[in-house]
N, C-alpha and C positions, 0 to 999 in steps of 0.2 A: 826513481823507484816507484813502481805501481804495484800495489797488492790489492787483490779483489777476491770475491768468492770463488772457491775452487783451488786457490793456491795453497801450498803447504811448505813446511820447512822451518829453518831457524829464524828467518826474517819474520814469518808469521808468528812464531812463538814470542819474539821480541815485541812485536806489535801488540799481541794480546796481553803480555805482561805489563806493558806501559798503560794499556787501557784499564787493567786491574788497578794499578797505582792511581789512575785518574778517577777511579770509582765508576767507570762506565762498563766494566766487565767483571764477572764473578770469578772466573778461573782461566789460567793461561793454557794454551794448547798450540799445536803446530799445524792445525788445519783451519783454513779460512772458510767457516761454514756459515749457515744462515744466522746463527746466534752472534757470531763475531761481526757480521755485516750490520746487524741491528745495533751492536755496541758502537761501531764506527759511526753510524748515522747519528746516534744519540750524542756522541762526543762532538761531531761536527755541528750539530744544532746548538749545543751548549756553548760552543766557542765562536759562533757566528760565521762558520765556514759554509761553503757550498755543500749541501747534503746530498751525496751521491753514493755513499756506502763504499767508496773506493779510497784507499789510503795512498794519496799522492804526496808530492813535496810539501804542500801547505799543511795538510793534515799531519804528516809526520813531524814537520817542524813544530806545530802546535803541541803535539804530544811530548816532544822533547822539552819544550819550554814549560809545559805544565808540571814537570817534575821538579822545578826549582821553587823553594819557599824562601822568603826573606830571611837571611841569616845563614843560609846553606853555604854561601861562598862570598868572597870579597867582590864588591861591585865597584867598577871604575871605568873610565873612558878607555876603550881598547879598539884595536883594528884587527879583524872585523869587530864591530860593536857587539857587546854582550846583549843577549836577548833572553827573556824568560818571565815567568809570572812574578819572580822576586823583583825584577826591574820594574814591572808595572806597579807592584805594591809600593816600592820606594817612591816612584813618581807620584802615586796617589797621596802618600803621606806628606811628601814635600809640598804638593799643591794645596792640600787642606791646611797646611801650616803657613801658607802665604809665600812660599818660595816657588816661583814659576818654573816647573820642570817640563812644561809643554804638554802635549797630548799624552795620555796614559796608554802608550802603545807597546810597552814592554821592550823597547829598544833604547839602550843607554847611549844617547848622543850628546851633542854639545850643550843643548838646553838643560838636560838633566845634570850634566857635569857642573855647569855654572850654578844651578840651583843648589846642588849638594855642597859646593864650596861656600856659597853664601850662607847656607844653614850652619855649616861647621864654624865659620867665622863668627856668626851671631850667637853661637852657644859655647864658644870658648874651646871647641874641639879643634884638633889639628886640621887645618884647611888643606888637606892633601888630595881631595877628590876621591878618596877611597872610603867606601861604606863598609866598615867592619864593626866589631863588637862595641867600641866606644861610641861610634856615631849612632848605631842602633839604640844604644842605651839612652843617648840624648834625645833621639826621636820619641822614644817611649815616654821620657820624662816630661816633654812639653806637649804631648799629643792632646792633653785635656784642654789646650788653648785653641784647638782647631775650630775653624768657623765655616769654611767652604772652599771649594777648589778655585784657586786663583787663575788657573789656566782656563777654566770654563768662563769665569768672569771676564777675562781678557778677550776671549772669543766673542762673548756676548756684546761687550762694549764696542768691539771693532765693527759690529753690524749696525751700530747706531749711526754710522757715517757711511752710508752705502756708496759704492763706486759705480761708474758707468761701464757698460760692457765694452764700449769702444776704447777704454783706457787699459784694458786688461790683456795679459798674455795667457793664452789658452793652449794647453797641451792635450792632444787627443791620441789615445792608444786604442787601436782596434784590432780585432782578430782578422785574419786575411779574408774571411767570408764577409766581413763588414767593411771592406776597403772602399767600395763605391759610396756607401753611406758616409764614411769618414771623410772622403774627398768632398762630398757635397756639403757636409757640415762645415768643413774648413773654409770652403769658398764663401759660404753664406756668412760666416763670422768675419772673414776679411772684408766682405762687402759692407758690413756695418762698422768697420774700422778697428776691429780687434786684431791683435797680433796672434794668429793661430797657426800651429803646426800639427801635423799628424804623422803617426807611425803605425802602419798596418802590416809590419813585417812578421808579426806573430812571435816576436822575441820573448824571452823569459820575462815575467812581470818585474823581477828585480832589476833587469836591464832597463826596462821602459820607465820605471819609477825613478831610477837614477838619471835618465835622460831628462825627465820632467823637472827634477830638482836642479840639474845643471842649467836648464833653460830658465830657471827662476820663474816658473809659471805662477800666475795668480789663481788659476783654476785648472783642475785636472779632470778630464772626462774619459772614461773607458767605455767602449762599445763592444759588447759580447753577444753571442747567440747561444750561450749555454744556460742551462737551468730548466725550470718548469715552464710549461706553456704559458704564454702571456708576456707582458712587459712589466718590468719593475726597476726601480732605482734604489741603489744601496749607498749608504754613507757610513763613515767610520763610527763605530760604537763598540766599546768594550763593557765589561761589567760595571766599571766605575766612572766612565767618561764617554762623552759623545762629541763629535765635531759639530759645533753649532753652524759653522759656515757650510759644511757638507750637508747638514740637514736642510738648510735653506735651499741649496741647489736641488736636492732630491725632491723637495716639495714643489718647487717651481717647475721642474721637469715633469713631474707626475701630473700636475694640473694641465700643463700644455699638451703632453702626449695624449691625454684623455680626450682631446678634441679631434684626434685623427685615428686613434686605435680603439678597438672595442673592449679590450681587456687589459687594463693597467692596474696592477696591485698597488696598495699603499706603500710608501717608502719604508725600507727596512734597514736596521743597523747591522753591519757586518764587519768582519775583521780581515777581509781579503787583502792580499799583499798590495794591490793597487791603492787601497784606501789607507792601509796602515803605514806604508813606507814613504808615501808622498808627504811633502812638507807644506802643502797648501790645501785649501778646501777641495775635496775630491768626491766624485760620484761615479758609480758603475751603473750603466744602463744595459739591461739584458732584454733582448728581443727574441722571442721564440713563438712560432705558430703552434697550432694544435697538432700539426704534422709537418713533415718536410716540405710538402707542396705549399702549404700556407706560409711557412717560413721563407721559402724562396720568393713567393709572391710579395711578401712584405718588404723584402730587401731589394726588390726590383721596381715594381709598379708604384710603390708608395714612398720611394726614396725622397722625392721633392717635398712631399707633405711632412714626412718624419723629420727631415733635416730642418725645415722651417720651424717645426714644433720644438726641436731640440734647442735651436738658437733662441727662440722666444722663452723657453724654459730657463735657459742659462741667464737671460736678461732679467727675468723675474727673480731668479735666485740671488743675483748680485745687486740689483737696483731696487727690489721691493722685498727685502728679507722679512720673513714671517715672524715678527716680534711676538705675536700672540701665541705662536707655537713653541716658543723657547722657554 
């Protein structure tokens, strides 16, 4: 579903009502006007989404998830997995209490289930993996003991023993327009010994992230040509958590790309599906020229230079993690 300026009807009314609940819009209506577009952009910016003023699947999903607060419903490991702000809050609380729930991505997977059961066993609560009233009461009771996110500490500690690029499995997801660059990067990674695969089919991000997880990649790289003019690298970051490994990759790629491109923005924390649903350090690289002609030129004449820079950036990110930036 795509909703944009000029649309009208019940779907737009539902969208505006959810934006009202999220605090991004003052009143609900059934016309997607300029004011509603501003509200969508504000919500996208606040949630770390691509800011385009269009309500697509990622924006709609984030709106639905924003409607859940911890305690609104029972939380447990389910298929499909439960998602929402209430899950992210549970993950954050478990992490600061020393029970490693993994990245605070709002997706209740096995890491969160394991941490929840460990917490329940340690507090004398029924270890059934269901976060209900009794478990929430126990969380509130011991919250004063919180010291810091164990998931963040784990990620930081893992960076103290850097790995070599030639030891890693790298999964590359690319938009069809980026297929030539993806192929070039894949070949360059294989040349230095990395086990690299690429998918430039343009499949849904959920399908590609599932592929990367099944491949058990050590690093995930997405190549896109959407966004504002220039180049930028995004890593996963929510309101309470950031991927330290993803940040290191983004920093390394940014530094390297600046040697071959004139405009490369600083790394940014985002919640794109590519970053949120992958189980390994991940980065999204966006390449856009000032106009279509410059974009096409970038993706043809500069492919060799960009691909070498990408490989060098990945090497820096995994072999020379920026401890001073963490």
